[in-house]
Every structure is written in structure tokens, then in C-alpha cells.
C-alpha positions as CSV (number, residue, x, y, z in Angstrom):
1,M,79.2,-239.5,62.2
2,N,80.9,-237.9,59.2
3,A,77.5,-236.8,57.9
4,L,76.8,-235.0,61.2
5,L,80.1,-233.2,61.1
6,N,79.5,-232.2,57.5
7,F,76.1,-230.9,58.4
8,F,77.5,-228.6,61.2
9,T,80.3,-227.5,58.9
10,S,77.7,-226.6,56.2
11,I,75.7,-224.6,58.7
12,Y,78.7,-222.5,59.4
13,T,79.8,-222.2,55.8
14,D,76.3,-221.3,54.5
15,R,75.3,-219.2,57.5
16,Q,74.6,-216.0,55.5
17,L,72.4,-217.9,53.1
18,L,70.7,-219.7,56.0
19,F,69.8,-216.5,57.8
20,Q,68.5,-214.9,54.6
21,F,66.3,-217.9,53.9
22,A,65.0,-217.8,57.5
23,K,64.2,-214.1,57.2
24,N,62.4,-214.6,53.9
25,D,60.6,-217.6,55.3
26,F,59.3,-215.6,58.2
27,K,58.0,-212.9,56.0
28,A,56.5,-215.3,53.4
29,R,54.5,-217.1,56.1
30,Y,52.2,-214.1,56.6
31,A,52.4,-212.7,53.1
32,G,49.0,-211.7,51.6
33,S,47.3,-211.1,55.0
34,M,46.3,-207.6,56.0
35,F,48.2,-207.5,59.2
36,G,51.2,-209.6,58.0
37,V,53.6,-210.8,60.7
38,F,51.4,-209.3,63.4
39,W,49.5,-212.6,63.4
40,G,52.6,-214.5,64.3
41,F,52.9,-212.5,67.5
42,I,49.3,-212.2,68.5
43,N,48.3,-215.9,68.2
44,P,50.5,-217.1,71.1
45,V,49.4,-214.1,73.2
46,I,45.8,-215.0,72.7
47,T,46.5,-218.6,73.5
48,V,48.3,-217.7,76.8
49,L,45.5,-215.3,77.8
50,T,42.9,-218.1,77.2
51,Y,44.8,-220.7,79.3
52,W,45.4,-218.1,82.0
53,F,41.7,-217.2,82.1
54,V,40.5,-220.8,82.2
55,F,43.1,-222.3,84.6
56,G,44.3,-219.2,86.4
57,L,41.1,-217.4,87.0
58,A,38.2,-219.8,86.5
59,F,39.8,-222.8,88.3
60,D,42.2,-220.7,90.4
61,S,45.1,-223.0,89.7
62,R,48.3,-222.5,91.6
63,S,51.5,-224.5,92.1
64,T,52.0,-225.9,95.6
65,D,54.6,-223.2,96.3
66,G,51.9,-220.5,95.7
67,R,53.2,-219.0,92.6
68,P,50.7,-217.1,90.4
69,Y,49.5,-219.3,87.6
70,I,50.5,-216.8,84.9
71,V,54.1,-217.1,86.0
72,T,54.0,-220.9,85.9
73,L,52.2,-220.9,82.6
74,L,54.5,-218.5,80.8
75,S,57.7,-220.0,82.0
76,G,56.7,-223.4,80.6
77,I,54.7,-222.6,77.5
78,V,57.4,-220.4,75.9
79,A,59.4,-223.5,75.1
80,W,56.4,-225.5,74.0
81,F,55.2,-222.9,71.4
82,Y,58.7,-222.9,69.8
83,F,58.8,-226.7,69.8
84,S,55.4,-227.2,68.2
85,D,55.8,-224.4,65.7
86,V,59.2,-225.7,64.4
87,L,58.0,-229.3,64.4
88,G,54.9,-228.5,62.4
89,S,56.6,-226.3,59.8
90,A,59.8,-228.2,59.4
91,T,58.0,-231.5,58.8
92,N,56.6,-230.0,55.6
93,V,59.8,-228.2,54.6
94,Y,60.7,-230.4,51.6
95,N,57.2,-230.0,50.1
96,E,57.4,-226.3,50.7
97,Y,60.8,-225.9,49.1
98,S,60.4,-228.7,46.5
99,Y,62.0,-226.5,43.8
100,L,65.3,-226.7,45.8
101,V,65.1,-230.4,46.3
102,K,65.8,-231.0,42.6
103,K,68.8,-228.8,42.6
104,V,71.8,-231.0,43.1
105,V,74.1,-228.2,44.2
106,F,71.9,-227.1,47.1
107,N,72.3,-228.8,50.5
108,I,68.7,-229.5,51.4
109,R,69.7,-231.0,54.7
110,I,69.8,-227.5,56.1
111,L,66.2,-226.7,55.2
112,P,64.8,-227.8,58.6
113,T,67.3,-225.5,60.2
114,V,65.7,-222.6,58.2
115,K,62.5,-223.2,60.3
116,L,64.5,-223.3,63.5
117,I,65.8,-219.8,62.8
118,S,62.7,-218.3,61.3
119,N,60.6,-219.2,64.3
120,L,63.2,-217.6,66.6
121,Y,61.7,-214.1,65.9
122,I,58.5,-215.0,67.7
123,H,60.4,-217.1,70.3
124,V,62.6,-214.2,71.4
125,F,59.6,-211.9,71.5
126,F,57.8,-214.3,73.7
127,I,60.8,-214.8,76.0
128,C,60.9,-211.0,76.5
129,I,57.2,-210.9,77.3
130,S,57.7,-213.7,79.8
131,I,60.6,-211.9,81.5
132,I,58.5,-208.7,81.8
133,I,55.4,-210.5,83.3
134,T,57.4,-212.7,85.7
135,S,59.3,-209.6,86.9
136,L,56.0,-207.8,87.5
137,N,55.0,-210.7,89.6
138,G,58.2,-210.5,91.7
139,F,60.4,-213.0,89.9
140,Y,63.3,-210.9,88.7
141,P,65.9,-212.2,86.4
142,T,69.2,-213.5,87.9
143,W,72.3,-214.9,86.3
144,Q,70.5,-218.1,85.9
145,I,68.5,-216.7,83.1
146,L,71.6,-217.1,80.9
147,Q,70.7,-220.8,80.9
148,L,68.0,-219.9,78.3
149,F,70.8,-220.0,75.7
150,Y,71.8,-223.5,76.8
151,Y,68.2,-224.8,76.9
152,W,67.5,-223.3,73.5
153,F,70.5,-225.1,72.1
154,C,69.2,-228.3,73.7
155,L,65.8,-227.8,72.0
156,A,67.4,-226.9,68.7
157,V,69.5,-230.0,68.6
158,F,66.6,-232.2,69.7
159,L,64.4,-230.6,67.0
160,T,67.1,-231.1,64.3
161,G,67.2,-234.8,64.9
162,L,63.4,-235.1,65.2
163,T,62.6,-233.0,62.1
164,W,65.2,-234.9,60.0
165,I,63.0,-237.9,60.7
166,T,59.6,-236.3,60.2
167,S,60.5,-234.2,57.1
168,S,62.2,-237.2,55.5
169,I,59.1,-239.4,56.0
170,Q,56.5,-236.8,55.1
171,P,56.9,-236.9,51.2
172,F,56.3,-240.6,51.3
173,L,53.7,-240.6,54.1
174,P,51.6,-237.4,54.1
175,D,49.5,-238.7,57.0
176,I,52.4,-238.0,59.4
177,N,51.1,-234.4,59.7
178,Q,47.9,-235.7,61.2
179,F,49.8,-238.1,63.5
180,I,52.0,-235.2,64.7
181,A,48.9,-233.0,65.4
182,V,47.3,-235.7,67.5
183,T,50.6,-236.5,69.3
184,L,51.2,-232.8,70.1
185,Q,47.8,-232.6,71.7
186,A,48.5,-235.6,74.0
187,L,52.2,-234.5,74.6
188,M,51.2,-231.0,75.7
189,W,49.1,-232.4,78.6
190,G,51.8,-235.0,79.4
191,T,54.5,-232.4,79.7
192,P,54.7,-229.9,82.6
193,V,53.6,-227.0,80.4
194,L,50.2,-226.0,81.9
195,W,51.0,-227.6,85.3
196,T,53.9,-228.1,87.6
197,I,55.7,-231.3,88.5
198,D,55.3,-230.7,92.2
199,R,51.8,-232.1,91.9
200,F,53.3,-235.6,91.5
201,A,55.9,-235.2,94.3
202,A,54.2,-238.1,96.2
203,H,54.2,-240.4,93.2
204,P,57.8,-241.3,92.3
205,T,56.7,-243.8,89.6
206,I,54.7,-241.2,87.7
207,L,57.6,-238.8,88.1
208,F,60.0,-241.3,86.6
209,I,57.7,-241.9,83.6
210,L,57.2,-238.2,83.0
211,K,61.0,-237.6,83.1
212,L,61.4,-240.1,80.2
213,N,59.9,-237.4,78.0
214,P,62.9,-235.3,76.6
215,L,60.6,-232.2,76.6
216,Y,60.4,-232.5,80.4
217,Y,64.0,-231.5,80.6
218,I,63.6,-228.6,78.3
219,V,60.4,-227.2,79.7
220,Q,61.6,-227.5,83.2
221,G,64.9,-225.9,82.2
222,Y,63.2,-222.9,80.7
223,R,61.1,-222.6,83.9
224,S,64.2,-222.8,86.1
225,A,66.0,-220.2,84.0
226,L,63.1,-217.7,84.1
227,L,62.3,-218.3,87.7
228,S,65.8,-218.8,89.0
229,D,65.2,-222.3,90.3
230,G,68.7,-223.7,89.9
231,W,71.4,-224.6,87.4
232,F,71.3,-227.4,84.8
233,W,74.4,-229.1,86.2
234,Q,72.4,-229.8,89.4
235,H,70.4,-232.4,87.4
236,G,73.3,-234.5,86.1
237,T,71.4,-237.7,85.6
238,L,68.6,-236.0,83.7
239,T,71.1,-234.0,81.6
240,A,73.0,-237.2,80.7
241,Y,69.8,-238.9,79.7
242,F,68.6,-236.0,77.6
243,W,71.8,-235.8,75.6
244,L,72.1,-239.6,75.1
245,F,68.5,-239.6,73.8
246,T,69.0,-236.5,71.6
247,L,72.3,-237.7,70.1
248,S,70.7,-241.0,69.3
249,L,67.8,-239.2,67.6
250,L,70.3,-237.1,65.7
251,L,72.1,-240.1,64.4
252,L,68.9,-241.9,63.5
253,G,67.6,-238.8,61.7
254,S,70.8,-238.4,59.8
255,K,70.8,-242.0,58.6
256,L,67.1,-241.9,57.6
257,F,67.6,-238.7,55.7
258,A,70.6,-240.1,53.8
259,R,68.7,-243.2,52.9
260,L,65.5,-241.4,51.7
261,K,67.1,-238.3,50.1
262,P,67.8,-239.9,46.7
263,H,64.1,-240.5,46.2
264,F,62.8,-237.0,47.1
265,A,63.0,-235.7,43.6
266,D,60.9,-238.6,42.3
267,I,58.2,-238.0,44.9
268,L,58.2,-234.2,45.0
């Protein structure tokens, strides 16, 4: 527990360094390409348009309440893009910043947080696009949209614990990158990103299993915030489960990092 408290203290103490690292990380990701950071914004847009064309137009998909598919898609996929981008990049963060791992004075525990912040640029852009498109379809923002701050915080804490685990293992087990790629493919279809949960309203057992996925809480939360479908405190049991799972993940990630950190310099 002390390690967690020290981590959050160091985040606040080194906040200027952290934001500078995140800014440089975002720029470096697209350095050398002709269009630079433009690719970071255009890739998710093309992906959304592809899904919308296939499921929204070709298959004429709609939720049972009749919402246009583009509204359902955007309100769910905005959280998924951020999750998958951060998980993929933060897992490799110690290899990417190996020159810092060998510096005793640098707190490398905050490096996964650099990826959390650097991916925020595209995430905020995508949220703005989602608000514009949902508004054009008649779903105007209400006070409930402020819940996006809460659900982003949920996602950030969840990703912190998860990436402490994956990034700590990656130097010793490089195959974890392939495992994550395969898992993300399966997880995307098992999370209400491209579809809505109301399709399983008549199947309580399936609903229960789907809700065991912590991403269910976050994706549904983003959708509720963007489409004004209710407040998070109306889902007390689900909220309690999510935070119990996330805090357990955070403690596990913290212990695993502390155990493996002394060996990073030898591997990297």
C-alpha cells in the first residue's frame, strides 16, 4: 500500500516532467513520417468509417431502441481505442525507454503513465468528434456528459494496474505482445463496443458473464455519458465490483513491478 501512495505522490511531484515526456512521446511516435501526427488522428477515423459502413449500412444494424448505428458505435468505441492504444504502447515502455531503466535516480514506475497521457491527445479529439456526431443525430450533451471525467479516471486507474503487470513481464517474456494482440481481438467482440447490451436482455446468464469484464463498465459508462443514459451511482453493484477488481489489479501490478524491477537492467 505504501508503494501505491508513493506512486501517486511521485506523479504529483514529477507532473511537469511527466507531461513533457508525454508531449515528446506523442511527437516521437510519428517522427519521420511525411504527415506526422496526422496519422494518429486519421487512423481511428478510418476504422470508425469502416465499421459504420459494414455494420451500419451493409447490415443495417440498429440497437433495439432504434438509435442510428453510428451513434451506438462512436459512444462505445471511443473508450476502446484509448484502452487498446495505451495497453499496446505501455506494455513495451521499458524497452522503449531502456536508457532510463538503468538510471537509478529516475522513477521508472511512472513510465506507463507517460503513455496514458500521450494517448490523451487523440482521445480528447475523438471525444469531441463523438459529441459533434451524436449531436447531429439528435443526442445533445447534458450534464451527464461530465461523467466522462469519472469514467476516464476509472479507465486510467484500471490501465495503470494492468500495464504495470504487462510492462513488467514483457522484458522477460516478449511473446506477451502477441498474447495481448490476440486477446484484444477477442475482447473487442466480447465487450459492447460494436453492439449494444440490449441484444441480450432476454438472457440474464449471458448478461452476468459479460458484466464480469471490467471494460463493460467503462464502455457502457462512456456510452451513458455521451447519450445521457443515466448516472454511474445508479449502478451501485457494478461500480463496487469494478473498483474492487481494479484496486486488486493495482495492488497485484505494484507487487509484481517491485519484484521484477531489480532485474530490468540485466535484461534490457
